[in-house]
C-alpha positions as CSV (number, residue, x, y, z in Angstrom):
1,M,0.1,-0.1,-0.2
2,K,2.4,2.7,0.7
3,S,4.7,1.7,-2.2
4,A,1.2,2.3,-4.3
5,L,1.0,5.8,-2.7
6,R,4.6,6.5,-3.0
7,E,4.1,5.8,-6.7
8,L,1.1,7.7,-6.8
9,R,2.7,10.7,-5.4
10,L,5.7,11.2,-7.7
11,A,3.2,10.3,-11.0
12,G,1.2,13.4,-9.5
13,S,4.5,15.5,-8.8
14,L,5.2,14.8,-12.8
15,V,2.0,16.0,-14.0
16,V,2.2,18.9,-11.7
17,F,5.7,19.5,-13.4
18,A,5.2,19.1,-16.8
19,V,1.8,21.5,-16.4
20,S,4.1,24.1,-14.9
21,L,6.6,23.8,-17.9
22,L,3.6,24.0,-20.4
23,A,2.3,27.0,-18.3
24,M,5.6,28.6,-17.9
25,N,5.8,28.6,-22.3
26,S,2.5,29.5,-23.2
27,P,2.2,33.5,-24.4
28,A,1.5,35.5,-21.5
29,P,-1.5,38.0,-22.2
30,I,-0.8,41.3,-24.1
31,A,-1.7,43.8,-20.7
32,P,-3.8,46.9,-22.1
33,A,-2.1,50.2,-22.2
34,N,-4.2,51.8,-19.6
35,T,-3.1,50.4,-16.0
36,N,-6.0,52.3,-14.5
37,F,-8.8,49.7,-13.1
38,I,-11.6,52.1,-13.7
39,D,-12.9,52.0,-16.9
40,P,-13.4,55.3,-18.7
41,Q,-16.1,54.2,-20.9
42,I,-17.9,53.6,-17.9
43,V,-17.2,56.7,-16.0
44,D,-18.5,58.5,-19.1
45,D,-21.6,56.8,-18.8
46,N,-22.7,57.2,-15.6
47,P,-23.1,60.1,-13.7
48,Q,-23.1,58.6,-10.2
49,A,-19.1,57.2,-11.4
50,K,-18.2,60.2,-12.8
51,Q,-19.3,62.4,-9.6
52,L,-17.5,60.0,-7.9
53,M,-14.1,60.2,-9.2
54,D,-14.6,64.2,-9.7
55,V,-14.7,63.6,-5.2
56,M,-11.8,61.4,-5.5
57,K,-9.6,63.6,-8.1
58,K,-10.7,66.5,-5.4
59,E,-9.4,64.5,-2.9
60,G,-6.0,64.0,-4.1
61,I,-7.2,59.8,-3.8
62,K,-5.1,58.5,-7.2
63,T,-7.2,55.7,-8.8
64,D,-4.3,54.4,-10.8
65,N,-2.7,52.6,-8.0
66,L,-5.3,51.5,-5.4
67,L,-4.3,48.0,-6.9
68,D,-0.9,48.4,-6.6
69,E,0.4,45.0,-5.6
70,Q,2.5,46.7,-2.6
71,F,-0.3,48.3,-1.7
72,L,-2.2,44.7,-1.4
73,F,1.0,43.0,0.2
74,A,0.9,45.1,2.8
75,S,-3.0,45.3,3.9
76,L,-2.5,41.9,3.8
77,L,0.6,41.1,6.1
78,W,-0.2,44.2,8.7
79,G,-4.4,43.1,8.6
80,S,-3.1,39.3,9.3
81,V,-0.7,40.1,12.3
82,G,-3.6,42.8,13.7
83,V,-6.0,39.3,13.4
84,G,-3.5,37.7,15.2
85,Y,-3.2,40.2,17.7
86,L,-6.6,39.6,18.1
87,F,-6.6,36.3,19.1
88,Y,-3.8,36.0,21.3
89,A,-6.0,38.9,23.2
90,R,-8.7,36.9,23.3
91,K,-6.9,34.0,24.7
92,Q,-4.8,35.7,26.9
93,R,-7.5,37.6,27.9
94,Q,-5.9,41.7,27.8
95,I,-7.0,44.5,26.4
96,V,-3.9,46.1,24.7
97,P,-3.4,43.7,22.2
98,F,-7.1,43.8,21.7
99,L,-6.6,47.2,20.9
100,G,-3.4,47.3,19.0
101,G,-4.9,44.4,16.7
102,V,-7.7,46.4,16.0
103,A,-6.1,49.5,15.5
104,M,-3.7,47.3,13.3
105,I,-6.7,45.9,11.2
106,G,-8.4,49.8,10.6
107,V,-4.8,50.9,9.7
108,S,-4.8,48.3,6.9
109,C,-7.7,49.6,5.9
110,F,-7.8,53.0,5.8
111,V,-4.4,54.5,5.3
112,G,-3.6,54.4,1.3
113,S,0.0,54.0,1.4
114,W,1.9,50.9,1.6
115,F,4.5,52.7,3.0
116,W,2.8,54.8,5.7
117,M,0.7,51.9,6.3
118,S,3.9,49.7,7.2
119,I,5.4,52.5,9.3
120,L,2.4,52.8,11.5
121,C,1.7,49.4,12.1
122,I,5.5,48.8,12.8
123,V,4.7,51.8,15.7
124,L,2.0,50.2,17.1
125,M,3.8,46.7,17.1
126,A,5.9,48.9,19.0
127,V,4.2,50.3,21.5
128,V,2.0,47.5,22.2
129,Y,5.4,45.4,23.3
130,Q,6.2,48.4,25.3
131,L,2.8,48.7,27.1
132,M,3.1,44.6,27.9
133,K,6.3,44.7,29.0
134,L,5.0,47.2,31.5
135,G,2.4,45.3,32.9
136,Y,-0.4,47.1,31.2
């Protein structure tokens, strides 16, 4: 039975390897010239979307980097650390890590720059560490 499972695992690994090689050699899809994820044609046809875009431009929000890779990764990372703080706070029945976790999740949701999000979350981690070290 073990040898059959080992052979099946080996065959599955070979199939996955072959598929990955074929996927690497396939032509990449052609990227659109405009990287803005909001289609201008939709904005022109929809008055609510046009109003939203005008408000966002007035506030200085850049719509072309809302789905930036660095921003999404930083948001995922710091939101996950915040959830870890929440789990730790629940298990230990302590308020400081709970508030730190809520603050980190809030920062990862409401700060629009990956750099400032990372800076704020690192500062929050240091504050939570110092408060826990002091016994709060």
